[in-house]
N, C-alpha and C positions, 0 to 999 in steps of 0.2 A: 504492500502498500503505497502508498507518495503522498507522503504527506508535506505540509510547503507552511513558514509563521512571515504570518502581515504584521508588519509595525505600523500605527497612524498618531501618528499626532495630532490632538485635539486642534483645530478651526481657533484664528486670529481672534483674542477673548478681546472682550470692551474695558479700555482699561479707562472706563472719564466714569464711576464710579466711585463710591467710601466702601465698599464687597473689601475683603481677606479676595489673596488671591483664589485664596480650595469654590468662593461663590459668586468666582466671578463670571460672567453669561458670554453671550459669542457676540462679537459685535457685525452687522449685515454680512459683514466682510466672511466669516468665521460661517453662514451662518450656509449664506452663498456655497465658499471653496467646499464645504460640506457633503453640500446636496452631491453637487461638481466631481466628486469625489466617489460614492456614490453611486453614480450610475456609470462612471469609467472602472470602476471594480467590477457591477457586470458582465458589464464589454466585450474586457478578458475575461468573461467568465473565473474571479477571484472571490469570487463567493465562500464565505468564512464558518463552520458549523456553526464555530460560537465566540462571541468579542469579551471580552473580559479589561476588566476599563477600570480607573480609579472611578471614586466615586467624587473629583471635585465636577462644579457645574459643570463646567467649558467643557472637558472629558466626554461628558457624561452625554451634556445636550450632545457634541460630534455624534457618539457615538448612534445615537436615537435618530440623526439624523440619514446620516450614512448606511447605515442599518435601510429604514427605512429604503430607502433610493434604489437599495441593492431585492430590497423586497420580504426583505426576513423581519422578523414583526422580533419589539421588544425583548421578548423569553429569548433569543438566542444573548442576550448582553448577560453577564455574567459581573456587577461589578464586586473589584477585591480593593480594603482601605489598606490598606499593606502598598498597594501599587505606589499615592498621592505622599511625595517627597522623598520617596524613595532612595537610595544610591546603587 
C-alpha cells in the first residue's frame, strides 16, 4: 500500500485583531487561498483519508475550508492540542 504525508500550513491569518495567536482568524486572503488549495488538491487526486490539525482557530478554519473544497466532511478532521506550539 502506498502512503503519502501531506503537510499544509494554515492560511493567512488576520493580524488586525486583539486576539492572541491561538484565537486569530483567517483574513479574506487566507480563506480564499484555503478554498483554492482544497480545489487544487482534489484536482491532483491528493484527497487525504485523515486530516490532523491544531486546535488554533486559523489552523482549524483552514482545515475546514480545505476539506469542504475537497468534498470531505469535517469528520475527516481530527484535532490534536499538542500540535500548536510543538517543537
